[in-house]
Structure formats: C-alpha cells, structure tokens
PDB file with SEQRES, HELIX, SHEET and CRYST1 records, atoms N, CA, C and O in Angstrom:
SEQRES   1 A   85  GLY TYR ILE ASP ALA ALA GLU ASP ILE ALA ALA GLN TYR          
SEQRES   2 A   85  LEU ASN ARG LYS PHE TYR ALA ASP SER ASP ALA LEU THR          
SEQRES   3 A   85  ALA ALA VAL ASN ASP GLY SER ALA GLY GLU ASN PRO ILE          
SEQRES   4 A   85  VAL ILE THR PRO ALA ILE GLN VAL ALA VAL LEU LEU ILE          
SEQRES   5 A   85  LEU THR SER LEU TYR GLU ASN ARG GLY ASP ALA PRO SER          
SEQRES   6 A   85  GLU GLY VAL PRO ALA ALA ALA ALA ARG PHE LEU ASP PRO          
SEQRES   7 A   85  TRP ARG THR GLY MET GLY MET                                  
HELIX    1 AA1 TYR A    2  LEU A   14  1                                  13    
HELIX    2 AA2 SER A   22  ASP A   31  1                                  10    
HELIX    3 AA3 PRO A   43  GLU A   58  1                                  16    
HELIX    4 AA4 ALA A   70  LEU A   76  1                                   7    
HELIX    5 AA5 ASP A   77  TRP A   79  5                                   3    
SHEET    1 AA1 2 PHE A  18  TYR A  19  0                                        
SHEET    2 AA1 2 ILE A  39  VAL A  40  1                                        
CRYST1    1.000    1.000    1.000  90.00  90.00  90.00 P 1           1          
ATOM      1  N   GLY A   1      87.685 152.281  52.448  1.00  0.00           N  
ATOM      2  CA  GLY A   1      87.830 153.559  51.828  1.00  0.00           C  
ATOM      3  C   GLY A   1      88.975 154.342  52.455  1.00  0.00           C  
ATOM      4  O   GLY A   1      89.859 153.799  53.118  1.00  0.00           O  
ATOM      5  N   TYR A   2      88.913 155.622  52.216  1.00  0.00           N  
ATOM      6  CA  TYR A   2      89.977 156.506  52.684  1.00  0.00           C  
ATOM      7  C   TYR A   2      90.105 156.535  54.203  1.00  0.00           C  
ATOM      8  O   TYR A   2      91.219 156.570  54.724  1.00  0.00           O  
ATOM      9  N   ILE A   3      88.989 156.521  54.916  1.00  0.00           N  
ATOM     10  CA  ILE A   3      89.073 156.584  56.382  1.00  0.00           C  
ATOM     11  C   ILE A   3      89.741 155.335  56.945  1.00  0.00           C  
ATOM     12  O   ILE A   3      90.537 155.420  57.880  1.00  0.00           O  
ATOM     13  N   ASP A   4      89.415 154.172  56.374  1.00  0.00           N  
ATOM     14  CA  ASP A   4      90.067 152.935  56.820  1.00  0.00           C  
ATOM     15  C   ASP A   4      91.563 152.984  56.538  1.00  0.00           C  
ATOM     16  O   ASP A   4      92.373 152.550  57.357  1.00  0.00           O  
ATOM     17  N   ALA A   5      91.926 153.519  55.365  1.00  0.00           N  
ATOM     18  CA  ALA A   5      93.344 153.634  55.017  1.00  0.00           C  
ATOM     19  C   ALA A   5      94.056 154.592  55.966  1.00  0.00           C  
ATOM     20  O   ALA A   5      95.173 154.314  56.404  1.00  0.00           O  
ATOM     21  N   ALA A   6      93.418 155.720  56.288  1.00  0.00           N  
ATOM     22  CA  ALA A   6      94.026 156.692  57.202  1.00  0.00           C  
ATOM     23  C   ALA A   6      94.233 156.079  58.582  1.00  0.00           C  
ATOM     24  O   ALA A   6      95.278 156.279  59.202  1.00  0.00           O  
ATOM     25  N   GLU A   7      93.241 155.335  59.063  1.00  0.00           N  
ATOM     26  CA  GLU A   7      93.378 154.677  60.368  1.00  0.00           C  
ATOM     27  C   GLU A   7      94.488 153.636  60.334  1.00  0.00           C  
ATOM     28  O   GLU A   7      95.249 153.509  61.293  1.00  0.00           O  
ATOM     29  N   ASP A   8      94.587 152.890  59.235  1.00  0.00           N  
ATOM     30  CA  ASP A   8      95.627 151.872  59.108  1.00  0.00           C  
ATOM     31  C   ASP A   8      97.016 152.509  59.078  1.00  0.00           C  
ATOM     32  O   ASP A   8      97.944 152.009  59.713  1.00  0.00           O  
ATOM     33  N   ILE A   9      97.156 153.600  58.346  1.00  0.00           N  
ATOM     34  CA  ILE A   9      98.440 154.303  58.287  1.00  0.00           C  
ATOM     35  C   ILE A   9      98.841 154.787  59.680  1.00  0.00           C  
ATOM     36  O   ILE A   9      99.998 154.650  60.078  1.00  0.00           O  
ATOM     37  N   ALA A  10      97.888 155.351  60.416  1.00  0.00           N  
ATOM     38  CA  ALA A  10      98.185 155.826  61.774  1.00  0.00           C  
ATOM     39  C   ALA A  10      98.590 154.669  62.681  1.00  0.00           C  
ATOM     40  O   ALA A  10      99.555 154.786  63.436  1.00  0.00           O  
ATOM     41  N   ALA A  11      97.865 153.558  62.616  1.00  0.00           N  
ATOM     42  CA  ALA A  11      98.181 152.400  63.459  1.00  0.00           C  
ATOM     43  C   ALA A  11      99.562 151.840  63.123  1.00  0.00           C  
ATOM     44  O   ALA A  11     100.314 151.457  64.019  1.00  0.00           O  
ATOM     45  N   GLN A  12      99.895 151.791  61.831  1.00  0.00           N  
ATOM     46  CA  GLN A  12     101.218 151.306  61.438  1.00  0.00           C  
ATOM     47  C   GLN A  12     102.315 152.232  61.957  1.00  0.00           C  
ATOM     48  O   GLN A  12     103.354 151.766  62.422  1.00  0.00           O  
ATOM     49  N   TYR A  13     102.087 153.530  61.878  1.00  0.00           N  
ATOM     50  CA  TYR A  13     103.064 154.496  62.374  1.00  0.00           C  
ATOM     51  C   TYR A  13     103.243 154.362  63.885  1.00  0.00           C  
ATOM     52  O   TYR A  13     104.358 154.445  64.399  1.00  0.00           O  
ATOM     53  N   LEU A  14     102.136 154.156  64.582  1.00  0.00           N  
ATOM     54  CA  LEU A  14     102.178 154.017  66.041  1.00  0.00           C  
ATOM     55  C   LEU A  14     102.778 152.688  66.490  1.00  0.00           C  
ATOM     56  O   LEU A  14     103.238 152.563  67.625  1.00  0.00           O  
ATOM     57  N   ASN A  15     102.771 151.700  65.605  1.00  0.00           N  
ATOM     58  CA  ASN A  15     103.174 150.334  65.943  1.00  0.00           C  
ATOM     59  C   ASN A  15     102.262 149.738  67.005  1.00  0.00           C  
ATOM     60  O   ASN A  15     102.693 148.945  67.842  1.00  0.00           O  
ATOM     61  N   ARG A  16     100.995 150.131  66.957  1.00  0.00           N  
ATOM     62  CA  ARG A  16     100.007 149.610  67.894  1.00  0.00           C  
ATOM     63  C   ARG A  16      98.615 149.877  67.334  1.00  0.00           C  
ATOM     64  O   ARG A  16      98.411 150.793  66.537  1.00  0.00           O  
ATOM     65  N   LYS A  17      97.676 149.064  67.764  1.00  0.00           N  
ATOM     66  CA  LYS A  17      96.289 149.247  67.353  1.00  0.00           C  
ATOM     67  C   LYS A  17      95.584 150.168  68.335  1.00  0.00           C  
ATOM     68  O   LYS A  17      95.921 150.214  69.518  1.00  0.00           O  
ATOM     69  N   PHE A  18      94.602 150.899  67.826  1.00  0.00           N  
ATOM     70  CA  PHE A  18      93.779 151.738  68.692  1.00  0.00           C  
ATOM     71  C   PHE A  18      92.312 151.417  68.453  1.00  0.00           C  
ATOM     72  O   PHE A  18      91.913 150.971  67.377  1.00  0.00           O  
ATOM     73  N   TYR A  19      91.527 151.661  69.492  1.00  0.00           N  
ATOM     74  CA  TYR A  19      90.116 151.268  69.492  1.00  0.00           C  
ATOM     75  C   TYR A  19      89.237 152.439  69.898  1.00  0.00           C  
ATOM     76  O   TYR A  19      89.674 153.346  70.606  1.00  0.00           O  
ATOM     77  N   ALA A  20      87.997 152.406  69.440  1.00  0.00           N  
ATOM     78  CA  ALA A  20      87.056 153.505  69.657  1.00  0.00           C  
ATOM     79  C   ALA A  20      86.738 153.735  71.128  1.00  0.00           C  
ATOM     80  O   ALA A  20      86.526 154.874  71.546  1.00  0.00           O  
ATOM     81  N   ASP A  21      86.702 152.666  71.914  1.00  0.00           N  
ATOM     82  CA  ASP A  21      86.364 152.799  73.334  1.00  0.00           C  
ATOM     83  C   ASP A  21      86.918 151.614  74.107  1.00  0.00           C  
ATOM     84  O   ASP A  21      87.467 150.679  73.524  1.00  0.00           O  
ATOM     85  N   SER A  22      86.769 151.666  75.424  1.00  0.00           N  
ATOM     86  CA  SER A  22      87.345 150.615  76.270  1.00  0.00           C  
ATOM     87  C   SER A  22      86.664 149.269  76.045  1.00  0.00           C  
ATOM     88  O   SER A  22      87.302 148.226  76.192  1.00  0.00           O  
ATOM     89  N   ASP A  23      85.385 149.273  75.692  1.00  0.00           N  
ATOM     90  CA  ASP A  23      84.704 148.006  75.413  1.00  0.00           C  
ATOM     91  C   ASP A  23      85.306 147.320  74.190  1.00  0.00           C  
ATOM     92  O   ASP A  23      85.535 146.110  74.202  1.00  0.00           O  
ATOM     93  N   ALA A  24      85.559 148.092  73.138  1.00  0.00           N  
ATOM     94  CA  ALA A  24      86.164 147.529  71.930  1.00  0.00           C  
ATOM     95  C   ALA A  24      87.579 147.036  72.213  1.00  0.00           C  
ATOM     96  O   ALA A  24      87.989 145.991  71.708  1.00  0.00           O  
ATOM     97  N   LEU A  25      88.321 147.787  73.018  1.00  0.00           N  
ATOM     98  CA  LEU A  25      89.672 147.379  73.394  1.00  0.00           C  
ATOM     99  C   LEU A  25      89.640 146.078  74.182  1.00  0.00           C  
ATOM    100  O   LEU A  25      90.408 145.159  73.897  1.00  0.00           O  
ATOM    101  N   THR A  26      88.760 145.996  75.166  1.00  0.00           N  
ATOM    102  CA  THR A  26      88.642 144.787  75.983  1.00  0.00           C  
ATOM    103  C   THR A  26      88.263 143.589  75.131  1.00  0.00           C  
ATOM    104  O   THR A  26      88.818 142.504  75.309  1.00  0.00           O  
ATOM    105  N   ALA A  27      87.328 143.767  74.210  1.00  0.00           N  
ATOM    106  CA  ALA A  27      86.915 142.672  73.330  1.00  0.00           C  
ATOM    107  C   ALA A  27      88.085 142.193  72.477  1.00  0.00           C  
ATOM    108  O   ALA A  27      88.265 140.990  72.291  1.00  0.00           O  
ATOM    109  N   ALA A  28      88.884 143.131  71.956  1.00  0.00           N  
ATOM    110  CA  ALA A  28      90.037 142.757  71.134  1.00  0.00           C  
ATOM    111  C   ALA A  28      91.098 142.038  71.956  1.00  0.00           C  
ATOM    112  O   ALA A  28      91.712 141.083  71.481  1.00  0.00           O  
ATOM    113  N   VAL A  29      91.316 142.489  73.179  1.00  0.00           N  
ATOM    114  CA  VAL A  29      92.270 141.810  74.063  1.00  0.00           C  
ATOM    115  C   VAL A  29      91.780 140.398  74.344  1.00  0.00           C  
ATOM    116  O   VAL A  29      92.553 139.442  74.285  1.00  0.00           O  
ATOM    117  N   ASN A  30      90.494 140.268  74.650  1.00  0.00           N  
ATOM    118  CA  ASN A  30      89.932 138.954  74.981  1.00  0.00           C  
ATOM    119  C   ASN A  30      89.967 137.983  73.810  1.00  0.00           C  
ATOM    120  O   ASN A  30      90.160 136.783  74.009  1.00  0.00           O  
ATOM    121  N   ASP A  31      89.783 138.488  72.582  1.00  0.00           N  
ATOM    122  CA  ASP A  31      89.799 137.566  71.436  1.00  0.00           C  
ATOM    123  C   ASP A  31      91.188 137.425  70.810  1.00  0.00           C  
ATOM    124  O   ASP A  31      91.366 136.710  69.824  1.00  0.00           O  
ATOM    125  N   GLY A  32      92.171 138.118  71.396  1.00  0.00           N  
ATOM    126  CA  GLY A  32      93.554 137.953  70.963  1.00  0.00           C  
ATOM    127  C   GLY A  32      93.952 138.760  69.742  1.00  0.00           C  
ATOM    128  O   GLY A  32      95.020 138.521  69.178  1.00  0.00           O  
ATOM    129  N   SER A  33      93.127 139.708  69.314  1.00  0.00           N  
ATOM    130  CA  SER A  33      93.448 140.465  68.104  1.00  0.00           C  
ATOM    131  C   SER A  33      94.033 141.850  68.382  1.00  0.00           C  
ATOM    132  O   SER A  33      94.317 142.596  67.445  1.00  0.00           O  
ATOM    133  N   ALA A  34      94.217 142.202  69.650  1.00  0.00           N  
ATOM    134  CA  ALA A  34      94.642 143.560  70.006  1.00  0.00           C  
ATOM    135  C   ALA A  34      96.119 143.836  69.745  1.00  0.00           C  
ATOM    136  O   ALA A  34      96.506 144.996  69.605  1.00  0.00           O  
ATOM    137  N   GLY A  35      96.940 142.814  69.678  1.00  0.00           N  
ATOM    138  CA  GLY A  35      98.366 143.036  69.505  1.00  0.00           C  
ATOM    139  C   GLY A  35      99.001 143.573  70.774  1.00  0.00           C  
ATOM    140  O   GLY A  35      98.418 143.510  71.857  1.00  0.00           O  
ATOM    141  N   GLU A  36     100.217 144.107  70.619  1.00  0.00           N  
ATOM    142  CA  GLU A  36     100.939 144.637  71.774  1.00  0.00           C  
ATOM    143  C   GLU A  36     100.595 146.103  71.995  1.00  0.00           C  
ATOM    144  O   GLU A  36     100.466 146.865  71.037  1.00  0.00           O  
ATOM    145  N   ASN A  37     100.449 146.494  73.242  1.00  0.00           N  
ATOM    146  CA  ASN A  37     100.242 147.885  73.645  1.00  0.00           C  
ATOM    147  C   ASN A  37      99.039 148.570  72.999  1.00  0.00           C  
ATOM    148  O   ASN A  37      99.161 149.717  72.567  1.00  0.00           O  
ATOM    149  N   PRO A  38      97.889 147.913  72.919  1.00  0.00           N  
ATOM    150  CA  PRO A  38      96.721 148.570  72.324  1.00  0.00           C  
ATOM    151  C   PRO A  38      96.238 149.710  73.218  1.00  0.00           C  
ATOM    152  O   PRO A  38      96.453 149.692  74.430  1.00  0.00           O  
ATOM    153  N   ILE A  39      95.587 150.695  72.615  1.00  0.00           N  
ATOM    154  CA  ILE A  39      95.069 151.832  73.382  1.00  0.00           C  
ATOM    155  C   ILE A  39      93.701 152.243  72.851  1.00  0.00           C  
ATOM    156  O   ILE A  39      93.314 151.904  71.733  1.00  0.00           O  
ATOM    157  N   VAL A  40      92.987 152.981  73.688  1.00  0.00           N  
ATOM    158  CA  VAL A  40      91.754 153.632  73.250  1.00  0.00           C  
ATOM    159  C   VAL A  40      92.175 154.910  72.529  1.00  0.00           C  
ATOM    160  O   VAL A  40      93.060 155.628  72.995  1.00  0.00           O  
ATOM    161  N   ILE A  41      91.550 155.188  71.407  1.00  0.00           N  
ATOM    162  CA  ILE A  41      91.920 156.358  70.610  1.00  0.00           C  
ATOM    163  C   ILE A  41      91.818 157.632  71.449  1.00  0.00           C  
ATOM    164  O   ILE A  41      90.884 157.810  72.230  1.00  0.00           O  
ATOM    165  N   THR A  42      92.788 158.498  71.269  1.00  0.00           N  
ATOM    166  CA  THR A  42      92.828 159.776  71.979  1.00  0.00           C  
ATOM    167  C   THR A  42      92.414 160.894  71.015  1.00  0.00           C  
ATOM    168  O   THR A  42      92.393 160.690  69.801  1.00  0.00           O  
ATOM    169  N   PRO A  43      92.087 162.069  71.550  1.00  0.00           N  
ATOM    170  CA  PRO A  43      91.788 163.190  70.651  1.00  0.00           C  
ATOM    171  C   PRO A  43      92.949 163.503  69.694  1.00  0.00           C  
ATOM    172  O   PRO A  43      92.714 163.850  68.537  1.00  0.00           O  
ATOM    173  N   ALA A  44      94.181 163.384  70.160  1.00  0.00           N  
ATOM    174  CA  ALA A  44      95.338 163.647  69.302  1.00  0.00           C  
ATOM    175  C   ALA A  44      95.417 162.644  68.155  1.00  0.00           C  
ATOM    176  O   ALA A  44      95.726 163.022  67.024  1.00  0.00           O  
ATOM    177  N   ILE A  45      95.144 161.381  68.432  1.00  0.00           N  
ATOM    178  CA  ILE A  45      95.161 160.370  67.376  1.00  0.00           C  
ATOM    179  C   ILE A  45      94.023 160.627  66.395  1.00  0.00           C  
ATOM    180  O   ILE A  45      94.195 160.441  65.191  1.00  0.00           O  
ATOM    181  N   GLN A  46      92.868 161.049  66.891  1.00  0.00           N  
ATOM    182  CA  GLN A  46      91.747 161.381  66.003  1.00  0.00           C  
ATOM    183  C   GLN A  46      92.135 162.504  65.046  1.00  0.00           C  
ATOM    184  O   GLN A  46      91.847 162.427  63.851  1.00  0.00           O  
ATOM    185  N   VAL A  47      92.785 163.546  65.562  1.00  0.00           N  
ATOM    186  CA  VAL A  47      93.224 164.653  64.711  1.00  0.00           C  
ATOM    187  C   VAL A  47      94.224 164.154  63.676  1.00  0.00           C  
ATOM    188  O   VAL A  47      94.138 164.522  62.504  1.00  0.00           O  
ATOM    189  N   ALA A  48      95.169 163.321  64.096  1.00  0.00           N  
ATOM    190  CA  ALA A  48      96.166 162.787  63.169  1.00  0.00           C  
ATOM    191  C   ALA A  48      95.508 161.983  62.056  1.00  0.00           C  
ATOM    192  O   ALA A  48      95.893 162.107  60.893  1.00  0.00           O  
ATOM    193  N   VAL A  49      94.523 161.163  62.397  1.00  0.00           N  
ATOM    194  CA  VAL A  49      93.816 160.380  61.377  1.00  0.00           C  
ATOM    195  C   VAL A  49      93.140 161.321  60.381  1.00  0.00           C  
ATOM    196  O   VAL A  49      93.169 161.073  59.176  1.00  0.00           O  
ATOM    197  N   LEU A  50      92.536 162.392  60.875  1.00  0.00           N  
ATOM    198  CA  LEU A  50      91.889 163.357  59.974  1.00  0.00           C  
ATOM    199  C   LEU A  50      92.911 164.057  59.079  1.00  0.00           C  
ATOM    200  O   LEU A  50      92.633 164.309  57.907  1.00  0.00           O  
ATOM    201  N   LEU A  51      94.082 164.372  59.616  1.00  0.00           N  
ATOM    202  CA  LEU A  51      95.136 164.979  58.801  1.00  0.00           C  
ATOM    203  C   LEU A  51      95.633 164.011  57.729  1.00  0.00           C  
ATOM    204  O   LEU A  51      95.880 164.413  56.592  1.00  0.00           O  
ATOM    205  N   ILE A  52      95.778 162.746  58.088  1.00  0.00           N  
ATOM    206  CA  ILE A  52      96.186 161.732  57.114  1.00  0.00           C  
ATOM    207  C   ILE A  52      95.101 161.577  56.054  1.00  0.00           C  
ATOM    208  O   ILE A  52      95.400 161.495  54.863  1.00  0.00           O  
ATOM    209  N   LEU A  53      93.848 161.538  56.485  1.00  0.00           N  
ATOM    210  CA  LEU A  53      92.717 161.429  55.561  1.00  0.00           C  
ATOM    211  C   LEU A  53      92.718 162.594  54.572  1.00  0.00           C  
ATOM    212  O   LEU A  53      92.528 162.395  53.372  1.00  0.00           O  
ATOM    213  N   THR A  54      92.932 163.802  55.074  1.00  0.00           N  
ATOM    214  CA  THR A  54      92.985 164.981  54.206  1.00  0.00           C  
ATOM    215  C   THR A  54      94.096 164.846  53.179  1.00  0.00           C  
ATOM    216  O   THR A  54      93.894 165.143  52.002  1.00  0.00           O  
ATOM    217  N   SER A  55      95.260 164.403  53.614  1.00  0.00           N  
ATOM    218  CA  SER A  55      96.391 164.223  52.709  1.00  0.00           C  
ATOM    219  C   SER A  55      96.083 163.174  51.643  1.00  0.00           C  
ATOM    220  O   SER A  55      96.384 163.376  50.466  1.00  0.00           O  
ATOM    221  N   LEU A  56      95.488 162.065  52.049  1.00  0.00           N  
ATOM    222  CA  LEU A  56      95.129 161.022  51.085  1.00  0.00           C  
ATOM    223  C   LEU A  56      94.146 161.551  50.049  1.00  0.00           C  
ATOM    224  O   LEU A  56      94.290 161.286  48.855  1.00  0.00           O  
ATOM    225  N   TYR A  57      93.151 162.299  50.507  1.00  0.00           N  
ATOM    226  CA  TYR A  57      92.138 162.821  49.593  1.00  0.00           C  
ATOM    227  C   TYR A  57      92.726 163.869  48.651  1.00  0.00           C  
ATOM    228  O   TYR A  57      92.473 163.840  47.446  1.00  0.00           O  
ATOM    229  N   GLU A  58      93.510 164.791  49.202  1.00  0.00           N  
ATOM    230  CA  GLU A  58      94.084 165.851  48.378  1.00  0.00           C  
ATOM    231  C   GLU A  58      95.070 165.318  47.351  1.00  0.00           C  
ATOM    232  O   GLU A  58      95.260 165.932  46.302  1.00  0.00           O  
ATOM    233  N   ASN A  59      95.696 164.192  47.636  1.00  0.00           N  
ATOM    234  CA  ASN A  59      96.700 163.617  46.738  1.00  0.00           C  
ATOM    235  C   ASN A  59      96.215 162.337  46.074  1.00  0.00           C  
ATOM    236  O   ASN A  59      97.027 161.501  45.678  1.00  0.00           O  
ATOM    237  N   ARG A  60      94.908 162.175  45.950  1.00  0.00           N  
ATOM    238  CA  ARG A  60      94.334 160.918  45.468  1.00  0.00           C  
ATOM    239  C   ARG A  60      94.736 160.574  44.045  1.00  0.00           C  
ATOM    240  O   ARG A  60      94.705 159.396  43.688  1.00  0.00           O  
ATOM    241  N   GLY A  61      95.109 161.532  43.220  1.00  0.00           N  
ATOM    242  CA  GLY A  61      95.499 161.237  41.850  1.00  0.00           C  
ATOM    243  C   GLY A  61      96.990 161.047  41.679  1.00  0.00           C  
ATOM    244  O   GLY A  61      97.456 160.664  40.607  1.00  0.00           O  
ATOM    245  N   ASP A  62      97.734 161.314  42.733  1.00  0.00           N  
ATOM    246  CA  ASP A  62      99.191 161.246  42.663  1.00  0.00           C  
ATOM    247  C   ASP A  62      99.700 159.902  43.161  1.00  0.00           C  
ATOM    248  O   ASP A  62      98.964 159.112  43.752  1.00  0.00           O  
ATOM    249  N   ALA A  63     100.976 159.668  42.906  1.00  0.00           N  
ATOM    250  CA  ALA A  63     101.623 158.480  43.456  1.00  0.00           C  
ATOM    251  C   ALA A  63     101.608 158.584  44.976  1.00  0.00           C  
ATOM    252  O   ALA A  63     101.622 159.689  45.520  1.00  0.00           O  
ATOM    253  N   PRO A  64     101.580 157.455  45.664  1.00  0.00           N  
ATOM    254  CA  PRO A  64     101.566 157.488  47.137  1.00  0.00           C  
ATOM    255  C   PRO A  64     102.766 158.259  47.679  1.00  0.00           C  
ATOM    256  O   PRO A  64     103.884 158.119  47.185  1.00  0.00           O  
ATOM    257  N   SER A  65     102.518 159.068  48.694  1.00  0.00           N  
ATOM    258  CA  SER A  65     103.609 159.815  49.313  1.00  0.00           C  
ATOM    259  C   SER A  65     104.351 158.907  50.285  1.00  0.00           C  
ATOM    260  O   SER A  65     103.862 157.847  50.678  1.00  0.00           O  
ATOM    261  N   GLU A  66     105.511 159.342  50.650  1.00  0.00           N  
ATOM    262  CA  GLU A  66     106.320 158.582  51.595  1.00  0.00           C  
ATOM    263  C   GLU A  66     105.967 158.985  53.015  1.00  0.00           C  
ATOM    264  O   GLU A  66     106.067 160.160  53.370  1.00  0.00           O  
ATOM    265  N   GLY A  67     105.564 158.043  53.814  1.00  0.00           N  
ATOM    266  CA  GLY A  67     105.368 158.277  55.232  1.00  0.00           C  
ATOM    267  C   GLY A  67     104.120 159.050  55.601  1.00  0.00           C  
ATOM    268  O   GLY A  67     103.257 159.336  54.771  1.00  0.00           O  
ATOM    269  N   VAL A  68     104.060 159.374  56.879  1.00  0.00           N  
ATOM    270  CA  VAL A  68     102.942 160.092  57.476  1.00  0.00           C  
ATOM    271  C   VAL A  68     103.206 161.591  57.322  1.00  0.00           C  
ATOM    272  O   VAL A  68     104.340 162.034  57.506  1.00  0.00           O  
ATOM    273  N   PRO A  69     102.179 162.381  56.987  1.00  0.00           N  
ATOM    274  CA  PRO A  69     102.392 163.830  56.920  1.00  0.00           C  
ATOM    275  C   PRO A  69     102.975 164.356  58.238  1.00  0.00           C  
ATOM    276  O   PRO A  69     102.622 163.879  59.317  1.00  0.00           O  
ATOM    277  N   ALA A  70     103.860 165.331  58.138  1.00  0.00           N  
ATOM    278  CA  ALA A  70     104.557 165.850  59.320  1.00  0.00           C  
ATOM    279  C   ALA A  70     103.591 166.342  60.390  1.00  0.00           C  
ATOM    280  O   ALA A  70     103.818 166.116  61.578  1.00  0.00           O  
ATOM    281  N   ALA A  71     102.526 167.005  59.986  1.00  0.00           N  
ATOM    282  CA  ALA A  71     101.562 167.508  60.974  1.00  0.00           C  
ATOM    283  C   ALA A  71     100.920 166.356  61.738  1.00  0.00           C  
ATOM    284  O   ALA A  71     100.727 166.445  62.951  1.00  0.00           O  
ATOM    285  N   ALA A  72     100.592 165.280  61.038  1.00  0.00           N  
ATOM    286  CA  ALA A  72      99.995 164.112  61.693  1.00  0.00           C  
ATOM    287  C   ALA A  72     101.007 163.444  62.619  1.00  0.00           C  
ATOM    288  O   ALA A  72     100.658 163.013  63.718  1.00  0.00           O  
ATOM    289  N   ALA A  73     102.251 163.360  62.177  1.00  0.00           N  
ATOM    290  CA  ALA A  73     103.296 162.731  62.995  1.00  0.00           C  
ATOM    291  C   ALA A  73     103.460 163.446  64.330  1.00  0.00           C  
ATOM    292  O   ALA A  73     103.699 162.808  65.355  1.00  0.00           O  
ATOM    293  N   ARG A  74     103.330 164.774  64.318  1.00  0.00           N  
ATOM    294  CA  ARG A  74     103.462 165.521  65.580  1.00  0.00           C  
ATOM    295  C   ARG A  74     102.385 165.116  66.583  1.00  0.00           C  
ATOM    296  O   ARG A  74     102.638 165.090  67.787  1.00  0.00           O  
ATOM    297  N   PHE A  75     101.193 164.801  66.098  1.00  0.00           N  
ATOM    298  CA  PHE A  75     100.123 164.358  66.992  1.00  0.00           C  
ATOM    299  C   PHE A  75     100.304 162.905  67.421  1.00  0.00           C  
ATOM    300  O   PHE A  75      99.894 162.525  68.518  1.00  0.00           O  
ATOM    301  N   LEU A  76     100.916 162.090  66.559  1.00  0.00           N  
ATOM    302  CA  LEU A  76     101.065 160.661  66.844  1.00  0.00           C  
ATOM    303  C   LEU A  76     102.303 160.328  67.676  1.00  0.00           C  
ATOM    304  O   LEU A  76     102.288 159.366  68.443  1.00  0.00           O  
ATOM    305  N   ASP A  77     103.360 161.103  67.533  1.00  0.00           N  
ATOM    306  CA  ASP A  77     104.636 160.757  68.173  1.00  0.00           C  
ATOM    307  C   ASP A  77     104.548 160.455  69.670  1.00  0.00           C  
ATOM    308  O   ASP A  77     105.204 159.515  70.118  1.00  0.00           O  
ATOM    309  N   PRO A  78     103.776 161.199  70.467  1.00  0.00           N  
ATOM    310  CA  PRO A  78     103.726 160.866  71.903  1.00  0.00           C  
ATOM    311  C   PRO A  78     103.155 159.475  72.191  1.00  0.00           C  
ATOM    312  O   PRO A  78     103.388 158.929  73.269  1.00  0.00           O  
ATOM    313  N   TRP A  79     102.421 158.903  71.256  1.00  0.00           N  
ATOM    314  CA  TRP A  79     101.764 157.608  71.469  1.00  0.00           C  
ATOM    315  C   TRP A  79     102.478 156.477  70.743  1.00  0.00           C  
ATOM    316  O   TRP A  79     102.051 155.325  70.822  1.00  0.00           O  
ATOM    317  N   ARG A  80     103.556 156.790  70.039  1.00  0.00           N  
ATOM    318  CA  ARG A  80     104.264 155.803  69.223  1.00  0.00           C  
ATOM    319  C   ARG A  80     105.098 154.870  70.099  1.00  0.00           C  
ATOM    320  O   ARG A  80     105.701 155.304  71.080  1.00  0.00           O  
ATOM    321  N   THR A  81     105.127 153.588  69.737  1.00  0.00           N  
ATOM    322  CA  THR A  81     105.925 152.597  70.466  1.00  0.00           C  
ATOM    323  C   THR A  81     106.844 151.860  69.505  1.00  0.00           C  
ATOM    324  O   THR A  81     106.616 151.851  68.296  1.00  0.00           O  
ATOM    325  N   GLY A  82     107.879 151.246  70.050  1.00  0.00           N  
ATOM    326  CA  GLY A  82     108.745 150.370  69.272  1.00  0.00           C  
ATOM    327  C   GLY A  82     109.454 151.048  68.128  1.00  0.00           C  
ATOM    328  O   GLY A  82     109.563 150.476  67.043  1.00  0.00           O  
ATOM    329  N   MET A  83     109.941 152.262  68.345  1.00  0.00           N  
ATOM    330  CA  MET A  83     110.603 152.990  67.271  1.00  0.00           C  
ATOM    331  C   MET A  83     112.039 152.538  67.059  1.00  0.00           C  
ATOM    332  O   MET A  83     112.658 152.922  66.067  1.00  0.00           O  
ATOM    333  N   GLY A  84     112.575 151.748  67.948  1.00  0.00           N  
ATOM    334  CA  GLY A  84     113.967 151.349  67.830  1.00  0.00           C  
ATOM    335  C   GLY A  84     114.885 152.448  68.327  1.00  0.00           C  
ATOM    336  O   GLY A  84     114.501 153.259  69.170  1.00  0.00           O  
ATOM    337  N   MET A  85     116.087 152.471  67.805  1.00  0.00           N  
ATOM    338  CA  MET A  85     117.067 153.444  68.282  1.00  0.00           C  
ATOM    339  C   MET A  85     116.961 154.750  67.558  1.00  0.00           C  
ATOM    340  O   MET A  85     117.719 155.678  67.843  1.00  0.00           O  
TER     341      MET A  85                                                      
END                                                                             
C-alpha cells in the first residue's frame, strides 16, 4: 500500500535500506539482504516517510510527481549516501 511505497521512495532517495530496529538490521546483514550502508530508521527518516505518504495520498488521483517532496528531502538529506558529484 501507500506506506510501503513511501518507505520504498525514501530508501531509494537515501540510496540505502533502513530497518525498524537493530535486530532487524542485524538479521538483514546476516542474510545478505541489507545492501550497502544500512541503518536503523531515525526520527527524521520517520517524519520524511510520513511526509511522502501524505503527498502520495493527497495526489493519489494525479500522475506521479517527480522526486521526493522538498520537505521530506530536507529530513532525508543528512542520511543520504552515494549522491555522486
């Protein structure tokens, strides 16, 4: 649903996966599904996911928007990796 999509959009923007807690992170690292630079979700990432979720819901009848909402990006940027130049 929308929450899964919002989390996926945030993870794609961050270029890393995030996990609910350290146990989930450790399990993902151990089974090889964590990818590079995984982290435990922070309060800022939680807020960003909620902002993305709100945007998805409010624009559910419209064509997909381009990128992450600016407000969400401000919360995600400190945790973003691999942005290139």
